Structure formats: C-alpha cells, structure tokens
C-alpha positions in Angstrom: 53.9 -98.0 14.7 55.1 -98.2 11.1 52.5 -97.5 8.4 52.4 -97.5 4.6 49.7 -97.2 1.9 48.9 -100.9 2.1 48.2 -100.9 5.9 44.9 -99.8 7.3 43.6 -98.8 10.8 40.9 -100.1 13.0 40.4 -97.9 16.1 38.7 -98.8 19.4 36.2 -96.1 20.4 34.6 -98.0 23.3 35.4 -101.1 25.4 33.5 -102.5 28.4 33.2 -105.8 30.3 30.1 -107.0 32.3 30.8 -108.0 34.9 34.0 -106.0 35.2 35.6 -108.3 37.8 35.8 -112.1 37.4 37.7 -115.0 39.0 38.9 -118.4 37.5 36.0 -120.2 36.0 33.8 -117.1 35.6 32.8 -115.4 32.4 32.4 -111.8 31.3 30.8 -110.3 28.2 33.1 -108.0 26.3 31.5 -105.2 24.3 33.9 -103.4 21.9 33.1 -100.7 19.4 35.5 -100.4 16.5 35.9 -97.6 13.9 37.3 -98.1 10.4 39.9 -95.3 10.1 41.8 -97.0 7.3 40.8 -94.4 4.7 39.0 -97.0 2.6 36.0 -99.4 2.8 36.9 -102.9 4.0 35.2 -106.2 3.3 35.7 -109.9 3.9 36.7 -109.4 7.5 37.6 -112.1 10.0 39.5 -111.9 13.3 41.0 -114.0 16.0 41.0 -112.9 19.6 43.7 -113.8 22.1 43.5 -112.5 25.6 46.1 -113.0 28.4 47.6 -111.7 31.5 51.3 -111.2 32.0 53.8 -110.1 34.5 57.2 -108.6 33.7 59.2 -111.3 35.4 58.9 -114.3 37.7 58.4 -112.9 41.2 58.6 -114.5 44.6 55.2 -116.1 44.1 56.2 -117.6 40.8 53.9 -115.4 38.7 54.9 -114.7 35.1 52.8 -115.3 32.0 49.5 -117.0 31.9 46.6 -117.4 29.5 43.2 -116.5 30.9 41.2 -116.7 27.7 41.8 -119.1 24.9 42.3 -118.0 21.3 38.9 -117.9 19.6 37.2 -116.4 16.5 35.8 -113.0 17.1 32.1 -112.7 16.1 32.3 -110.1 13.3 29.1 -108.8 11.9 28.3 -111.4 9.2 27.5 -108.7 6.6 31.2 -108.1 6.4 32.3 -111.7 6.2 33.3 -113.2 2.9 34.8 -111.4 -0.1 31.3 -110.9 -1.5 29.8 -109.3 1.6 28.8 -105.7 2.2 31.9 -103.5 2.8 32.6 -101.7 6.0 32.6 -98.0 5.1 35.5 -95.7 6.0 34.8 -93.9 9.4 31.9 -96.3 10.1 31.6 -98.0 13.5 30.9 -101.7 14.4 30.0 -103.0 17.9 30.9 -106.6 18.8 30.0 -108.6 21.8 31.9 -111.7 23.0 31.6 -113.9 26.0 35.0 -114.7 27.5 35.8 -117.2 30.3 38.8 -116.9 32.7 40.3 -120.4 32.5 43.0 -121.9 34.8 46.6 -121.8 33.6 47.4 -124.8 31.4 51.1 -125.0 32.4 52.4 -123.1 29.4 53.1 -120.1 31.6 53.6 -119.6 35.3 50.4 -119.9 37.3 48.8 -117.2 39.4 49.7 -117.9 43.0 46.7 -118.1 45.2 48.4 -117.6 48.5 47.4 -113.9 48.4 44.8 -111.9 46.7 46.1 -111.0 43.3 44.2 -108.3 41.4 45.1 -107.5 37.8 43.5 -104.3 36.4 43.9 -101.9 33.5 44.8 -99.1 35.9 48.4 -97.7 36.2 48.6 -98.3 40.0 52.2 -99.4 40.4 51.3 -103.1 40.0 49.4 -103.0 36.7 49.4 -101.2 33.4 47.2 -101.2 30.3 45.9 -104.3 28.6 46.1 -103.7 24.9 49.1 -104.7 22.8 50.4 -104.4 19.3 48.1 -106.5 17.3 49.9 -106.1 14.0 52.8 -108.3 15.3 50.9 -110.2 18.0 53.8 -109.5 20.4 53.6 -108.4 24.0 55.0 -105.0 24.6 58.2 -105.7 26.5 58.3 -102.1 27.8 55.4 -102.9 30.1 56.4 -102.9 33.7 54.4 -104.9 36.3 51.3 -106.9 35.5 49.0 -106.4 32.6 45.8 -107.7 31.1 45.9 -107.8 27.3 43.8 -108.3 24.2 45.4 -109.3 21.0 43.2 -109.2 17.8 44.6 -110.4 14.5 42.6 -109.1 11.6 42.2 -110.4 8.0 40.4 -108.8 5.1 40.0 -109.0 1.4 43.1 -106.9 1.2 45.1 -109.5 2.9 46.5 -109.8 6.5 47.2 -106.1 6.6 44.8 -104.5 9.1 46.1 -103.9 12.7 44.6 -102.4 15.8 45.3 -98.8 16.5 46.0 -98.6 20.2 46.6 -94.9 20.6 44.4 -93.1 23.1 42.3 -94.4 26.0 39.2 -96.6 25.8 38.0 -97.1 29.4 36.5 -100.6 30.1 38.7 -101.9 32.8 38.6 -105.6 33.5 39.7 -106.9 36.9 41.0 -110.5 37.2 40.8 -112.0 40.7 43.1 -114.9 41.5 40.4 -116.3 43.7 37.1 -115.5 45.4 36.9 -114.9 49.1 33.2 -115.7 49.2 32.7 -113.8 52.4 30.0 -114.6 54.9 28.8 -112.8 58.1 26.4 -113.4 61.0 25.5 -111.0 63.8 23.5 -110.8 67.0 23.6 -108.0 69.6 22.2 -107.4 73.1 22.5 -104.5 75.5 25.0 -104.8 78.3 27.2 -103.1 80.8 30.9 -102.2 80.5 31.9 -105.3 82.5 30.2 -107.6 79.9 27.1 -108.3 82.0 23.9 -108.4 79.9 21.3 -105.7 80.9 18.2 -104.4 79.3 19.2 -101.0 80.6 22.8 -101.1 79.4 24.2 -98.7 76.8 27.1 -100.9 75.7 26.8 -103.6 73.1 27.5 -107.3 73.7 28.5 -108.5 70.2 28.2 -112.0 68.9 29.5 -112.2 65.4 31.2 -114.7 62.9 32.9 -113.8 59.7 33.8 -116.4 57.1 35.7 -116.7 53.8 37.5 -119.2 51.7 40.7 -120.7 53.1 43.2 -118.2 51.6 45.1 -116.7 54.5 45.5 -113.3 53.1 43.0 -110.6 54.1 44.8 -107.5 52.8 42.3 -105.2 51.1 39.4 -106.5 53.1 37.4 -104.3 55.5 34.8 -104.8 58.2 32.5 -102.1 59.5 29.5 -102.0 61.9 27.1 -99.4 60.6 24.4 -98.1 62.9 21.4 -95.8 63.0 18.7 -94.8 65.5 15.1 -95.7 64.6 15.8 -96.7 61.0 17.9 -99.4 59.2 21.4 -98.2 58.5 23.1 -98.2 55.1 26.7 -98.1 54.0 26.4 -94.3 54.1 25.5 -94.3 57.8 27.9 -93.8 60.8 30.0 -96.8 61.6 32.5 -98.4 63.9 35.6 -99.6 62.0 36.3 -103.3 62.9 38.9 -103.9 60.1 41.7 -104.4 62.7 39.5 -107.1 64.4 38.9 -109.2 61.3 41.1 -112.0 62.5 39.2 -112.2 65.8 35.9 -112.0 64.0 36.9 -114.8 61.6 37.5 -117.0 64.7 34.1 -115.8 66.1 33.2 -113.7 69.2 30.4 -114.3 71.7 28.9 -111.5 73.9 32.1 -109.4 73.3 32.1 -106.0 74.9 35.6 -104.9 73.9 35.3 -104.5 70.1 32.7 -101.7 70.2 33.4 -99.3 73.1 31.0 -96.5 72.3 27.6 -96.3 74.0 24.1 -96.4 72.5 21.3 -94.6 74.4 18.9 -96.9 76.1 16.1 -94.5 75.3 16.2 -95.3 71.6 15.9 -98.3 69.3 19.2 -99.0 67.4 19.7 -100.9 64.2 23.1 -102.3 63.0 24.6 -103.6 59.8 27.8 -105.7 59.9 29.6 -105.4 56.5 32.6 -107.5 55.5 34.4 -107.5 52.1 36.3 -105.4 49.5 35.5 -103.6 46.3 34.6 -106.8 44.4 32.6 -108.9 46.8 31.0 -108.5 50.3 28.6 -110.0 52.8 26.5 -108.4 55.5 24.3 -109.2 58.5 21.8 -107.2 60.5 20.7 -106.9 64.1 19.0 -104.5 66.4 18.5 -103.6 70.1 15.3 -102.2 71.6 15.0 -99.2 73.9 15.0 -100.1 77.6 11.8 -100.7 79.5 10.9 -98.9 82.8 7.7 -98.3 84.6 8.9 -94.8 85.3 12.3 -93.3 84.4 13.7 -89.9 85.5 16.6 -88.9 83.3 18.3 -86.8 85.9 18.4 -83.3 87.4 20.7 -81.9 84.7 18.5 -83.2 81.9 15.1 -82.9 83.4 13.1 -85.4 81.4 10.8 -88.2 82.5 9.2 -91.2 80.7 6.5 -93.8 81.5 7.0 -97.4 80.2 10.4 -96.6 78.7 13.7 -94.9 79.3 13.7 -91.2 78.7 15.4 -90.0 75.4 15.8 -86.5 76.9 19.1 -84.8 76.5 20.4 -81.7 78.2 18.7 -78.6 76.9 15.9 -80.8 75.3 13.8 -82.3 78.2 10.8 -84.4 77.3 7.8 -86.0 79.1 7.3 -89.2 77.2 4.9 -92.2 77.4 5.2 -95.5 75.7 1.4 -96.1 76.2 -1.7 -94.2 75.2 -2.6 -91.4 77.6 -6.1 -91.2 79.1 -7.0 -88.1 81.1 -10.3 -89.1 82.7 -10.6 -86.0 84.9 -9.6 -83.7 82.0 -6.5 -81.6 81.6 -6.2 -78.4 83.5 -4.2 -75.7 81.8 -3.9 -72.0 81.0 -4.5 -70.7 77.5 -3.0 -67.3 77.0 -4.9 -64.8 74.8 -3.0 -61.7 73.9 -3.1 -58.8 71.4 0.5 -59.7 70.8 1.6 -62.8 68.8 1.8 -65.9 71.1 3.5 -69.2 70.5 0.8 -71.6 71.6 3.3 -74.5 72.2 1.4 -76.6 69.7 2.3 -77.9 66.2 0.2 -78.5 63.1 0.2 -81.7 61.1 3.1 -80.4 59.0 5.3 -79.9 62.1 5.0 -76.1 62.0 4.5 -74.1 65.2 1.0 -72.7 65.8 0.8 -69.0 66.8 -2.2 -67.0 68.1 -3.1 -63.3 68.0 -6.3 -61.5 69.3 -7.7 -58.4 67.6 -10.4 -56.1 69.0 -13.5 -55.7 66.9 -15.1 -52.2 66.9 -18.5 -50.9 65.8 -19.6 -52.3 62.4 -22.9 -51.4 60.7 -25.3 -54.0 59.6 -24.3 -55.3 56.2 -20.8 -53.8 56.5 -17.3 -55.5 56.4 -14.4 -54.2 58.5 -10.7 -55.4 58.5 -8.3 -55.5 61.5 -4.5 -55.9 61.1 -2.8 -59.1 62.2 0.6 -57.4 62.2 2.3 -59.6 59.6 2.4 -60.0 55.9 -0.2 -62.3 54.3 2.6 -64.0 52.5 4.2 -65.0 55.8 1.1 -67.1 56.8 1.3 -70.8 55.8 -2.1 -72.0 57.2 -5.0 -70.6 59.2 -5.8 -73.2 61.9 -8.9 -71.7 63.4 -10.7 -68.5 64.1 -12.7 -68.0 67.4 -14.2 -65.1 69.2 -17.4 -63.3 70.2 -19.2 -60.0 69.9 -22.2 -58.0 71.2 -24.6 -57.1 68.5 -26.3 -53.8 68.0 -29.6 -55.3 69.1 -28.1 -56.2 72.5 -27.7 -59.9 71.9 -24.4 -61.8 71.9 -23.0 -64.0 69.1 -19.9 -66.1 68.4 -17.4 -65.1 65.7 -17.8 -66.4 63.1 -21.6 -67.0 63.4 -22.8 -69.5 60.8 -26.6 -69.2 61.6 -29.4 -70.6 59.4 -30.7 -67.1 58.8 -28.7 -65.4 56.1 -29.4 -62.0 57.5 -28.0 -62.9 60.9 -24.8 -64.5 59.6 -21.5 -63.0 60.7 -18.6 -63.9 58.4 -15.0 -63.9 59.5 -12.0 -64.5 57.2 -8.4 -63.5 56.6 -7.2 -61.6 53.5 -4.7 -59.0 52.5 -4.7 -55.3 52.7 -8.2 -55.2 51.1 -11.2 -57.4 51.7 -10.4 -59.4 48.6 -6.7 -58.7 48.5 -4.0 -61.4 48.3 -1.0 -59.2 49.1 0.1 -56.8 51.8 -0.5 -56.9 55.5 -2.8 -59.7 56.7 -6.2 -58.6 58.0 -9.1 -60.5 59.7 -12.3 -59.2 58.1 -15.6 -59.3 60.1 -18.9 -58.8 58.2 -22.3 -58.9 59.9 -25.5 -59.6 58.0 -28.3 -57.1 57.3 -30.3 -58.0 60.5 -28.0 -56.3 63.0 -24.6 -54.6 63.2 -21.8 -55.2 65.8 -21.3 -53.0 68.8 -17.9 -54.5 69.7 -16.0 -57.8 70.4 -12.8 -59.7 69.8 -11.5 -62.5 67.6 -8.5 -64.8 68.0 -6.7 -66.1 64.9 -4.5 -69.2 65.1 -2.0 -69.7 62.2 1.3 -71.2 61.1 4.0 -69.4 59.4 5.8 -70.0 56.1 
C-alpha cells in the first residue's frame, strides 16, 4: 500500500462480534479496537462503515456480490469529533462498538441462494477468505478467491480525507453469515423392547420414537444427530453416543417404536438416560428420555455371573457378582455369620463411609503395672492409617477381675485407656502402636485388643 508523509495509519488491534453467527434479519454488535499509528495526533475524526459479502464470480447458485449491512456512520468517540475536539494521540487506542444488521439483498447484487446452507466466514477454508479490504480506495480486493465478508471504513480527519485502514496482520473476530436458519426441533420417547420390536420391560434393546424438525430447506449437509446415553445420571454431549447422522432423513419423517436405528443393548439391571441432539456448530435442538431398570420378584443372573436380585434385575457382571435388593432388608431372626479375629491383618469385607475398606488386627496384651502404659505394634506405619473405626477387647486385671478394653469406668483409678499412636506413646510418626494404660487401682495380667482401621 503506497504511503507518503501526508498519509496516516489507523491499525486494528482487536475485532469481535457478539453473536459471532447471524442470519438475515438478525443483528450483531461489532467491537473494534483501533490504534493511531500515524506518527502524529489526529482530531476532527469521522468515519463511514460499509460492510458486505462477496463471491469471486457468479456460481451455479447465482451467488456473487451482496450487501449485508448498509452504509452508516461509525460511532467515533465524540471527544475526537469536530476540529476543536480533543486530539487522538499517536499510539493511543480507541474502542468502538456498533450494532449491525444482516439485511436481505436489495437487488443491486446477486442474492444468496437459500437452496443450501451457505456459510461465509473469515476463515481460509477453501470457500472463504478474510473480510477486510483496502479502505483507502474503498475497492474490493480482486485477488480474493472464493467468498469473503468485508468491512470498509472510510476515514476523515482535520488533515483531510487522508487516513486509511492498515490491514496488515491478523485481528481475530470471525463473523459467520448464515444464508438461513434451520431452527431445528427434536422430540424423543424410548421404551425397552426385544430385538423383534416387541415391547418388554425386561428387554435390553430400545424402541425409539423420535421426530426431528427444521425449516423447509432441503439441504442437511453439515448437520449431525447423536443419541447420548449414560447409566444412572443424565448424559451430556461429552457422554458416549450412538451416531444417527446417517438416519436424519428417516428421523425428519419420524419413527415410532423403531428397533433398527439403535442396535446396541442396554442392561435391564440399570436405569438409562438419553439425550437426542440435532444441529450443527451454529444452532441445535435436543430432547431427553429414560428407561428404568427391569422389575422382577427374584432374578438370578446366571451360573457364569453368579448374582441374584430381589425386586429388580441383577446388575451383576462376570467377575463382579452381587446380591441386591430393591427393598429395605429386615432380618427379624438376626444374621448369623462368622467374624474372624487374627493376629494378622484381616480384610473385614466392610467399607467405611468414605468407601475405604475396613481392616482388623488383634494384638496380645501382656502384664502391665498399675498406672503404667504399654504399646503393642500394629505392623504398619502410622502414616498408612486413614481412620480408626473402633477398638474392642478385654483383659484380666491383677486383682483377678475382668474388664473390657478400653474400660471407661466412673472411677478414675479403675479406668483403662486404649489408643493408637506412633513409635512412642505421644508420637505421630513411625510404626503404629496400640497403647494400653491401666489406672492406679490395679494393673493388667494379660488380654487382647482388636483394632479396626482404614488405610490411606
């Protein structure tokens, strides 16, 4: 671009549109930040904005040039308007906002053809190129190939009509023009069924009733349709999905209790939730549905799996058998079982409220003098213990009586304290020990204590 001492520069440093995609009749707010790089202060500024789309030549759809925004005054900061205003300092920036509306073609140029989805962007994607043109001449750049979206700003200042837009470098701020809206819609209901299409509460196939909708434009290229799913929770567009894009035509016509579109199975031992999504990068619609787990008085999941369930279908899988009940369990006669106590660490089979396994270890308690305190190793580092769940045990006292461990009696001299610490009675590091301390009334002749704990 030719320059001389009488020409200045105004450079774009940021450009954005909100929303960044609009169709005919819709508006966007343009925010543009400009920098005075002319080498001098400027005043008395005014500007006219022209915005347009263009195509390099008339194509098979009759597309060529077309105005999408009318010429209008650009709202320059009023401080810089008029020859007596405050000047715009060299290297200073100015941010301007302008609301622009995508208007239908007025017949001056070839219209956008609506028979297919036409997307004009600022990306160099083979169909479109950048959208800024030489504003010093107001001419389109004939070197552009494909479609383009353009902004033409003609500047005036107290120095005369001698300021042009510097278009070197990138600015971001893509604006997408849509030839039309699809205005997609979606509805969905699902029930369990069998592979032959028969409805069944115990079925693991889906009978799909769905209807997609959009405006009358025949073209659906660029649109997608997916059925997202999740067990026990509502799915999102990041969940697993079945791709139904190839079935859009059928879904636009509508399907009822269709078993052919989704061929995978969904366990009848779980609740499943679904999200039908239909659209493209610019607009979409969605609908939700769910199927409940199957009901059964008693269900055996099979010899290879080994699970059983009351009031529902078993969710057991091979290698992970479960005994499940959909209802509260009442054991009026009690529950008979075996609790294993061992000097070795034992996995109790239980879990604590944080989901961690509960382990148990029993240690023998030797002779302890009245008023003494003796520790016994638990065989693991104190730092490996997450929680102490409970401490139980018993002992024979030196006076011949028996007492539980710990023994929280009302007599301070008869108390027997039991607690877990580190390598010393008050230590917080090293090997974990259980410490037993009888009061001054009587010592301990012997006993045992079991400690239940979870691990880090």
